C-alpha positions as CSV (number, residue, x, y, z in Angstrom):
1,M,0.0,0.0,0.0
2,L,1.3,3.4,-0.9
3,A,1.1,6.3,1.5
4,T,-0.1,9.4,-0.3
5,K,-0.5,13.0,0.8
6,P,-4.0,14.5,0.7
7,Q,-4.3,16.9,-2.2
8,V,-4.8,20.5,-1.2
9,V,-6.8,22.8,-3.5
10,A,-5.3,26.2,-3.7
11,E,-8.0,28.8,-3.5
12,T,-7.3,32.0,-5.4
13,S,-9.4,35.1,-5.2
14,D,-11.4,36.3,-8.1
15,T,-9.2,39.5,-8.2
16,A,-6.1,37.4,-8.5
17,K,-7.5,35.4,-11.3
18,L,-8.6,38.6,-13.1
19,E,-5.2,40.1,-12.7
20,L,-3.6,36.9,-14.1
21,Y,-5.9,36.9,-17.1
22,R,-5.3,40.6,-17.7
23,L,-1.5,40.0,-17.7
24,I,-1.8,37.1,-20.1
25,G,-3.9,39.2,-22.4
26,E,-1.4,42.1,-22.2
27,G,1.5,39.7,-23.0
28,Y,-0.4,38.3,-25.9
29,K,-1.1,41.7,-27.3
30,A,2.5,42.7,-26.9
31,M,3.6,39.5,-28.7
32,Q,1.2,40.4,-31.6
33,E,2.8,43.8,-31.8
34,G,6.3,42.5,-31.7
35,R,7.2,44.2,-28.4
36,T,9.6,42.6,-26.0
37,S,10.6,43.1,-22.4
38,T,13.5,41.8,-20.4
39,I,12.8,39.7,-17.3
40,D,14.0,42.6,-15.1
41,E,11.6,45.0,-16.7
42,V,8.7,42.6,-16.1
43,R,9.7,42.0,-12.5
44,E,9.9,45.8,-11.9
45,K,6.5,46.3,-13.5
46,L,4.9,43.6,-11.3
47,K,6.6,45.0,-8.2
48,K,5.2,48.5,-8.9
49,R,1.7,47.1,-9.4
50,R,1.8,45.1,-6.1
51,E,2.9,48.3,-4.3
52,E,0.0,50.2,-5.9
53,R,-2.5,47.7,-4.7
54,G,-1.1,47.8,-1.1
C-alpha cells in the first residue's frame, strides 16, 4: 500500500484570477505587436503594481 499525501486545493481570489488573465492578455497583445521586455523589466513592473495595490 502506498502512502499518499492528501491533495490541497489552492484557493485564489477572483481578483487574483482577473489580474492573471489581464497580464496574459497584455502579454499576448505585446507579442502580436512584436514588443519585447526583459525579465528585469517585467519584475519591476509587477513590483510596482503590487505596491500600488497595497
